[in-house]
C-alpha positions as CSV (number, residue, x, y, z in Angstrom):
1,M,-95.4,-16.9,-23.9
2,K,-98.6,-19.4,-24.5
3,A,-100.2,-16.8,-26.7
4,T,-97.3,-16.5,-29.1
5,G,-97.7,-20.2,-29.9
6,G,-93.9,-20.5,-30.0
7,Q,-91.9,-23.4,-28.8
8,F,-88.8,-23.0,-26.6
9,I,-85.6,-24.3,-25.8
10,I,-84.8,-24.2,-22.1
11,P,-81.0,-24.5,-20.9
12,L,-80.3,-26.2,-17.7
13,N,-77.3,-24.2,-16.6
14,F,-79.0,-22.7,-13.7
15,P,-77.1,-20.3,-11.6
16,K,-75.1,-21.4,-8.6
17,P,-76.4,-20.4,-5.1
18,Y,-74.7,-17.3,-3.8
19,D,-72.7,-17.3,-0.7
20,V,-74.7,-14.9,1.4
21,E,-73.4,-15.9,4.8
22,D,-71.4,-12.9,5.4
23,P,-73.9,-9.9,5.4
24,Y,-71.4,-7.6,3.7
25,D,-71.0,-9.9,0.9
26,A,-74.8,-10.5,0.9
27,R,-75.1,-6.8,0.0
28,H,-73.6,-7.3,-3.2
29,V,-76.4,-9.8,-4.6
30,S,-79.3,-8.1,-6.1
31,L,-82.8,-9.2,-5.4
32,E,-83.2,-10.0,-9.2
33,E,-80.1,-12.3,-8.8
34,M,-81.6,-14.1,-5.8
35,K,-85.0,-14.5,-7.6
36,H,-83.3,-15.7,-10.6
37,W,-81.3,-18.3,-8.5
38,E,-84.8,-19.3,-6.8
39,L,-87.1,-19.6,-9.7
40,A,-84.9,-20.8,-12.6
41,P,-85.0,-24.5,-11.9
42,S,-88.9,-24.4,-11.8
43,N,-89.2,-22.7,-15.2
44,P,-89.6,-26.2,-17.2
45,G,-92.4,-27.2,-14.6
46,F,-94.1,-23.9,-15.2
47,L,-93.9,-24.3,-19.0
48,E,-95.1,-27.8,-18.6
49,Q,-98.0,-26.9,-16.5
50,S,-99.1,-24.1,-18.8
51,Q,-98.8,-26.7,-21.8
52,I,-96.2,-24.9,-23.7
53,V,-94.1,-26.9,-26.0
54,F,-90.2,-26.8,-25.0
55,A,-87.2,-28.8,-25.2
56,L,-84.2,-29.1,-22.7
57,T,-80.7,-28.4,-24.0
58,T,-77.3,-29.2,-22.2
59,D,-76.0,-26.2,-24.1
60,G,-74.3,-24.2,-21.1
61,L,-73.6,-27.0,-18.8
62,K,-69.7,-27.6,-18.0
63,K,-70.5,-31.3,-18.0
64,K,-73.0,-33.1,-19.9
65,S,-73.4,-35.6,-17.4
66,E,-75.3,-33.2,-15.2
67,F,-78.4,-33.1,-17.5
68,L,-80.1,-35.9,-15.9
69,E,-79.3,-34.7,-12.4
70,R,-80.7,-31.2,-13.3
71,I,-84.0,-32.7,-14.4
72,C,-84.7,-35.2,-11.8
73,V,-87.0,-34.5,-9.0
74,K,-85.4,-35.0,-5.5
75,R,-87.9,-36.3,-2.8
């Protein structure tokens, strides 16, 4: 992505956690879906570390008030 010199707009509508408590239901969640759920919130951080220019958007959020909640680091 860095080699393109492009600038990116990153949505904050990260996937919701999957209910995998029941092993039968868990079989229907692919590894790809689980990895997307796990890594999506880290994408802005990876872009920042790589010094790639990006902007965050509220597009796709059900409530615009979730914006700050999605970008704040919880410690």
